[in-house]
C-alpha positions as CSV (number, residue, x, y, z in Angstrom):
1,M,55.0,-64.4,-23.9
2,K,55.4,-61.7,-27.2
3,T,52.5,-63.2,-28.5
4,L,50.6,-62.5,-25.5
5,I,52.1,-58.8,-25.2
6,S,51.1,-58.5,-28.9
7,I,47.3,-59.2,-28.4
8,K,47.2,-57.2,-25.7
9,K,49.0,-54.4,-27.8
10,S,46.6,-55.1,-30.5
11,T,43.5,-55.2,-28.6
12,I,44.2,-51.9,-26.8
13,A,44.6,-50.0,-30.4
14,C,41.4,-51.6,-31.2
15,L,40.0,-50.1,-28.1
16,L,41.1,-46.9,-28.3
17,A,40.6,-46.7,-31.8
18,A,37.0,-47.4,-31.7
19,L,36.9,-44.5,-28.2
20,T,38.3,-42.7,-31.2
21,L,35.5,-42.9,-33.9
22,C,32.0,-43.4,-30.9
23,P,32.1,-39.4,-30.8
24,V,32.3,-39.3,-34.9
25,F,28.9,-42.0,-34.8
26,T,27.6,-40.7,-31.8
27,S,27.5,-36.9,-34.0
28,C,26.1,-37.8,-37.3
29,T,23.7,-40.0,-35.4
30,K,22.6,-37.1,-33.6
31,K,23.0,-34.6,-36.4
32,N,20.3,-36.9,-38.6
33,D,17.6,-37.0,-35.1
34,T,17.6,-33.3,-35.6
35,I,16.5,-30.1,-38.2
36,V,18.4,-26.9,-38.4
37,F,16.3,-23.9,-39.1
38,E,17.8,-21.2,-40.8
39,G,17.6,-17.8,-42.5
40,K,17.4,-14.1,-42.6
41,I,14.3,-11.4,-41.4
42,F,13.9,-8.5,-43.4
43,D,12.0,-5.3,-43.2
44,N,10.7,-4.7,-46.8
45,Q,9.3,-1.2,-45.3
46,L,13.0,0.1,-44.5
47,N,14.7,-2.0,-46.6
48,I,16.8,-3.3,-43.7
49,N,17.9,-6.3,-41.8
50,V,15.7,-6.8,-38.7
51,Q,18.0,-7.7,-35.2
52,N,16.8,-8.6,-32.2
53,A,13.8,-10.4,-33.6
54,K,12.6,-13.5,-31.8
55,V,11.9,-16.5,-33.9
56,S,10.3,-19.6,-32.6
57,I,9.4,-22.8,-34.1
58,Y,6.3,-24.2,-33.2
59,T,5.4,-28.0,-33.9
60,K,2.7,-30.2,-33.7
61,Y,4.0,-34.4,-33.5
62,L,3.1,-37.8,-32.6
63,D,5.0,-38.9,-29.5
64,S,5.3,-42.9,-29.1
65,G,1.7,-43.0,-31.2
66,V,-0.2,-40.2,-29.1
67,Y,-1.1,-36.9,-31.2
68,N,0.1,-33.7,-29.6
69,Q,-2.9,-31.5,-30.4
70,N,-1.6,-28.2,-29.1
71,F,1.4,-26.3,-30.4
72,K,4.7,-26.4,-28.7
73,V,7.6,-24.3,-29.0
74,S,10.5,-26.7,-30.1
75,G,13.1,-24.0,-30.0
76,S,13.9,-20.4,-30.6
77,A,16.8,-18.1,-31.3
78,T,17.1,-14.2,-31.5
79,T,18.2,-12.6,-34.9
80,D,21.8,-11.4,-35.5
81,E,23.0,-7.8,-36.4
82,Q,22.5,-9.3,-40.0
83,G,19.1,-10.5,-39.5
84,N,20.4,-14.4,-39.2
85,Y,18.6,-16.8,-37.7
86,S,19.6,-20.7,-36.4
87,I,17.2,-22.6,-34.5
88,E,18.1,-26.3,-34.0
89,I,15.4,-29.1,-32.9
90,D,14.8,-32.5,-32.1
91,K,13.4,-34.6,-35.0
92,H,9.6,-35.7,-34.6
93,N,7.2,-37.6,-36.7
94,F,5.6,-34.0,-37.7
95,T,1.8,-33.4,-38.1
96,E,2.2,-29.3,-38.1
97,V,5.1,-27.0,-38.2
98,Y,5.3,-22.9,-38.5
99,I,7.8,-20.3,-38.0
100,E,6.9,-17.3,-35.9
101,V,8.9,-13.7,-35.9
102,E,7.9,-11.2,-33.3
103,K,9.2,-7.9,-32.2
104,E,8.4,-4.9,-30.6
105,G,7.0,-2.5,-32.9
106,Y,6.5,-5.0,-36.1
107,L,3.8,-7.4,-37.1
108,A,4.2,-10.8,-36.0
109,S,4.3,-13.1,-39.3
110,Q,4.0,-16.6,-39.7
111,Q,5.0,-19.1,-42.0
112,N,3.9,-22.8,-42.4
113,I,6.8,-25.4,-43.2
114,D,6.0,-28.4,-45.5
115,I,6.0,-31.4,-43.5
116,D,6.9,-33.6,-46.3
117,F,10.0,-32.0,-46.9
118,L,10.9,-31.7,-42.9
119,G,11.6,-35.8,-43.2
120,S,14.1,-36.3,-45.7
121,N,16.7,-33.2,-44.6
122,N,18.4,-32.0,-42.1
123,T,18.3,-28.1,-42.5
124,V,15.7,-25.6,-43.8
125,S,16.6,-22.0,-44.7
126,T,13.3,-19.9,-44.5
127,N,13.9,-16.3,-45.0
128,L,11.1,-13.8,-43.9
129,T,9.8,-10.3,-43.9
130,I,8.0,-8.5,-41.2
131,L,6.1,-5.1,-41.0
132,P,7.0,-2.0,-39.2
133,L,4.2,-1.0,-37.4
134,A,3.1,2.9,-37.3
135,E,-0.2,4.9,-35.8
136,I,-2.8,7.5,-36.9
137,T,-4.9,9.8,-35.0
138,L,-7.6,10.5,-37.4
139,K,-9.7,14.3,-36.1
140,V,-13.0,14.7,-37.4
141,R,-14.6,18.2,-36.8
142,N,-17.4,20.0,-38.2
143,Q,-16.3,23.8,-38.1
144,T,-18.9,25.0,-40.5
145,Q,-21.7,24.5,-37.7
146,Y,-24.7,24.9,-39.9
147,S,-27.0,23.1,-38.9
148,N,-28.2,19.5,-37.0
149,T,-28.6,17.9,-40.2
150,D,-25.0,18.5,-40.9
151,Y,-23.5,14.8,-42.3
152,I,-20.1,13.4,-42.9
153,S,-18.7,9.6,-43.7
154,Y,-15.1,8.7,-43.7
155,Q,-13.2,6.0,-43.9
156,F,-9.9,4.5,-44.9
157,T,-9.6,2.6,-48.4
158,N,-6.3,1.3,-48.1
159,Q,-5.6,-0.9,-45.3
160,S,-4.7,-4.4,-45.4
161,I,-3.5,-5.8,-42.0
162,N,-5.6,-7.3,-39.5
163,C,-5.3,-7.2,-35.6
164,E,-7.0,-5.6,-32.6
165,S,-5.9,-2.3,-33.2
166,C,-5.4,-1.7,-36.4
167,C,-7.3,0.1,-39.1
168,N,-10.1,-0.8,-40.6
169,N,-11.8,-0.2,-43.9
170,L,-15.1,0.4,-42.3
171,P,-17.2,3.6,-42.7
172,N,-18.0,5.6,-40.3
173,Y,-20.8,8.3,-39.8
174,G,-20.8,12.2,-38.2
175,I,-24.1,14.1,-38.1
176,G,-24.6,17.9,-36.0
177,K,-23.1,21.0,-36.2
178,T,-20.8,20.2,-33.7
179,F,-19.7,17.0,-34.3
180,Y,-16.5,15.8,-33.2
181,A,-14.6,12.7,-33.3
182,E,-11.2,11.3,-33.0
183,Q,-9.7,7.7,-33.5
184,N,-6.4,6.0,-33.2
185,C,-5.4,2.8,-35.1
186,I,-2.7,1.1,-36.1
187,V,-1.1,0.8,-39.7
188,I,1.6,-0.1,-42.2
189,G,4.8,2.1,-41.1
190,N,6.5,4.3,-44.0
191,S,3.7,3.9,-46.0
192,W,0.6,6.2,-47.6
193,V,-3.0,6.0,-46.0
194,K,-5.6,7.1,-48.4
195,I,-8.8,8.5,-46.4
196,F,-12.3,9.1,-48.2
197,W,-14.7,11.4,-46.8
198,G,-17.9,12.7,-48.0
199,V,-19.9,15.9,-46.7
200,E,-23.1,17.0,-47.0
201,I,-24.2,20.9,-45.5
202,A,-26.7,23.0,-46.5
203,G,-28.0,21.1,-49.2
204,S,-24.7,20.9,-51.6
205,S,-22.8,18.0,-51.0
206,Y,-18.4,16.8,-51.8
207,S,-16.4,14.5,-51.4
208,K,-12.5,14.0,-51.3
209,T,-9.7,11.7,-50.8
210,D,-6.8,12.5,-48.9
211,S,-3.1,10.4,-48.5
212,V,-1.0,10.6,-45.5
213,F,2.5,9.3,-45.1
214,C,3.5,7.5,-41.7
215,N,6.2,6.9,-40.7
216,A,7.2,3.9,-39.1
217,F,7.3,3.8,-35.1
218,E,5.9,7.1,-35.0
219,N,2.0,8.7,-34.6
220,T,1.1,10.9,-37.4
221,V,-1.7,13.0,-36.8
222,F,-4.3,14.0,-39.6
223,E,-7.3,16.3,-39.5
224,I,-10.4,16.7,-41.4
225,V,-11.9,20.1,-40.9
226,Y,-15.4,20.5,-43.0
């Protein structure tokens, strides 16, 4: 009888030990099946950490032998006061992965992730920088009004960002003694914008390059009067 009781106690002890260890093993298994993306988002122009930025992980992967042709948002998070983010996603047989950072007033930023690195790591540390934006309103006006052949060409010369409303480096032209034009576009905030312009009036010509500082998140107005 004592032997039977002893066996039962031993069996119960083993079961309790197994139940205690199960969550540990489950946790370990889950960790191996997930990847944590973490890092910091920084603004180099203003030299600040960017809080409340949305960070998203986009992925393509093979699922049960089927290739997912479209990118899927596998996880997202918002940066804290120090600009830190942490996103945990399920691990798959990835074919493409990239991180995107978005915030109002900033140019969205993306960075591709090496999928070979993901296969052997459960944590990916990636810091990204994003650029603050500003607006510039360029006004061009012929004040001399000499004749209908008055001519001006003008253009931005140091713009490098690409978006639908961004300033570009393409030349613009104006002809006539009453010529007036106004252009509004987006530039990198807290930066100098260079504008080249040349004029031909009454048989003479001259050119000039102006530099205009554009504060982040503000609209700067600059006028060319010739």
